[in-house]
C-alpha positions in Angstrom: 0.0 0.0 0.0 2.9 2.3 0.8 4.2 1.9 -2.7 0.8 2.5 -4.2 0.4 5.7 -2.2 3.8 6.9 -3.3 3.0 6.2 -7.0 -0.3 8.1 -6.7 1.4 11.0 -5.0 4.0 11.1 -7.7 1.4 11.1 -10.4 -0.5 13.9 -8.8 2.6 16.0 -8.5 3.5 15.2 -12.2 0.1 16.3 -13.4 0.1 19.4 -11.3 3.6 20.3 -12.6 2.5 19.7 -16.1 -0.5 21.9 -15.7 1.6 24.7 -14.2 4.1 24.4 -17.0 1.3 24.6 -19.5 0.1 27.9 -18.0 3.6 29.4 -17.8 4.4 28.4 -21.5 1.0 29.5 -22.8 -0.2 25.9 -23.5 3.3 24.8 -24.4 3.7 27.3 -27.2 6.0 29.9 -25.7 9.3 28.7 -24.2 11.1 32.0 -24.4 10.1 35.6 -23.6 10.5 36.4 -27.3 8.1 33.7 -28.4 5.6 34.8 -25.7 5.9 38.4 -27.1 5.2 37.2 -30.6 2.2 35.2 -29.6 0.8 38.1 -27.6 1.1 40.4 -30.6 -0.8 38.0 -32.8 -3.6 37.7 -30.3 -3.7 41.3 -29.2 -2.2 43.6 -32.0 -0.5 46.7 -30.6 -1.4 50.2 -31.8 1.7 52.0 -33.0 2.0 55.6 -31.8 2.1 58.4 -34.5 5.7 59.3 -33.9 7.3 62.1 -36.0 10.2 60.8 -38.2 12.9 62.4 -40.3 13.6 60.5 -43.5 16.9 59.9 -45.4 15.8 62.7 -47.7 15.6 65.1 -44.8 11.8 65.5 -45.0 9.6 64.8 -42.1 6.5 62.6 -41.7 4.3 61.1 -39.0 4.0 57.4 -38.8 0.2 58.1 -39.0 0.8 59.3 -42.6 1.7 55.7 -43.6 -1.7 54.3 -42.4 -3.6 52.6 -45.2 -0.5 50.6 -46.2 1.0 47.3 -44.9 4.4 48.2 -43.3 7.4 46.0 -42.8 9.5 47.6 -40.2 13.0 46.9 -38.8 15.1 48.8 -36.3 18.7 49.5 -37.1 21.7 51.7 -36.5 23.9 52.4 -39.4 27.3 51.6 -37.8 26.1 48.2 -36.8 28.4 45.5 -38.3 26.1 42.5 -37.9 22.3 42.3 -37.8 21.7 45.7 -39.4 23.9 44.8 -42.4 21.9 41.7 -42.9 18.6 43.4 -42.5 19.5 46.1 -45.0 20.3 43.3 -47.6 17.0 41.6 -46.7 15.0 44.8 -47.2 16.6 45.1 -50.7 15.5 41.5 -51.4 12.0 42.4 -50.2 12.0 45.3 -52.7 12.3 42.6 -55.4 9.8 40.2 -53.9 7.2 42.9 -53.2 7.8 45.0 -56.3 4.2 45.0 -57.5 2.5 46.0 -54.2 5.3 48.5 -53.5 4.7 50.1 -56.9 1.0 50.2 -56.2 1.5 52.0 -52.9 0.0 49.1 -50.9 3.2 48.2 -49.0 6.0 50.3 -47.4 9.3 49.1 -46.1 10.6 51.2 -43.2 13.9 51.1 -41.3 14.0 53.1 -38.1 17.2 54.1 -36.5 17.5 53.8 -32.7 20.7 55.9 -32.9 19.2 59.2 -34.1 22.1 61.4 -33.0 24.6 59.7 -35.3 22.2 58.5 -38.0 21.6 61.8 -39.8 19.7 61.7 -43.1 23.0 61.4 -44.9 24.0 58.4 -42.9 20.6 56.8 -43.4 20.9 57.4 -47.2 24.4 55.9 -47.3 23.1 52.8 -45.3 20.5 52.2 -47.9 23.0 52.6 -50.8 25.3 50.1 -49.1 22.4 47.7 -48.8 21.8 48.0 -52.6 18.5 49.9 -52.4 16.5 49.4 -55.5 14.8 52.8 -55.1 11.3 51.5 -54.7 9.1 51.6 -51.6 11.8 51.7 -48.9 12.5 54.6 -46.6 14.9 54.9 -43.6 14.2 57.3 -40.8 15.1 58.5 -37.3 12.7 59.7 -34.6 12.7 63.4 -34.3 12.2 63.4 -30.5 13.8 61.1 -27.8 10.4 60.5 -26.4 9.2 59.3 -29.8 12.0 56.8 -29.9 11.1 55.5 -26.5 7.5 55.2 -27.5 8.4 53.1 -30.5 10.8 50.9 -28.6 8.0 50.1 -26.1 5.4 49.5 -28.7 7.5 47.2 -30.9 9.3 45.5 -28.0 12.8 46.7 -29.0 15.6 46.2 -26.6 18.7 48.4 -27.1 21.7 48.4 -24.7 24.6 50.7 -25.3 28.0 49.0 -25.4 30.6 51.5 -24.1 33.5 49.3 -25.1 32.6 49.4 -28.8 30.6 52.5 -29.0 27.8 50.5 -30.5 24.7 48.7 -29.2 23.5 45.3 -28.3 19.9 44.9 -29.6 17.3 42.4 -30.7 16.4 42.2 -34.3 13.3 41.2 -36.2 11.0 42.2 -39.1 7.7 43.6 -37.9 4.4 43.7 -39.8 2.1 46.6 -39.2 -1.4 46.5 -40.8 -3.1 49.4 -42.6 -4.8 50.4 -39.4 -1.4 51.1 -37.8 -1.4 48.0 -35.6 1.6 45.7 -35.0 0.2 42.3 -35.9 3.1 39.9 -36.5 6.8 39.6 -35.9 9.2 37.5 -38.0 12.8 36.4 -37.4 15.4 38.8 -38.7 16.6 36.1 -41.2 13.1 35.3 -42.6 12.4 38.0 -45.2 10.8 35.6 -47.6 8.3 34.5 -45.0 7.6 38.1 -44.1 7.1 38.9 -47.8 4.9 35.9 -48.6 2.8 36.8 -45.6 2.2 40.3 -46.9 1.3 39.0 -50.3 -1.1 36.5 -48.8 -2.8 39.3 -46.8 -3.1 41.3 -50.0 -4.6 38.3 -51.8 -1.7 38.2 -54.3 
C-alpha cells in the first residue's frame, strides 16, 4: 500500500507540474520571452504611436501618414556591423519580392534608427545605398524626439543596450508587420524576409 500511495502522490505531482508548465508556457507554445511576445502580438495587436520621423531625404513625416498601407519595419543603427547589415540586404530583397504592391503603394518598407544622434539623413541614405536599395518603396528614418524613440521601442518591444567598449549597441532584431490600421500584428525572425514577404502577399490576396 505504501508503494501505491507513493506512486499516486508522484502522479498527482507530475500532473500538477505539467498543468503549471502549460500555464507558464501559454499551453506549451512559448518557451522564451521572445516567443511569448510574438504570440501576444498575434492575439492582441499593438497600436503604433504616431511618432514624427525624419527620412533619409531630410523631409519629415508622422507614422500616422503611412496608415492605409502594410508596413514591414525593422530597427537598425547604421554603424552596426552585424544584424543591421543583414537586415539592409534583406530589405533590398523584399523590394524585389514585393515590387508589385510597393509600386501600387499598398506596402511600405521602413527602417527606423535607434541611434538618431549619429544617424543623420546622410548616414541613413548611405546605409540604404550600401544595402543596394532598388529605389522602390523603402524609406529609412530617425525619430525626431527622444520621447518618440522611447514610445516606438516600447510599442515594438525593441531592446537596445549601449556598449561603451565598442561605442555600438546590443539589440534584438526582427521584421515587424504593421497592418493598414497602424497595428503591429506579427513579428518575424530577422533572417526570414521571404516568410515576411509571402505573408504580406497573402494578406493582400496576391
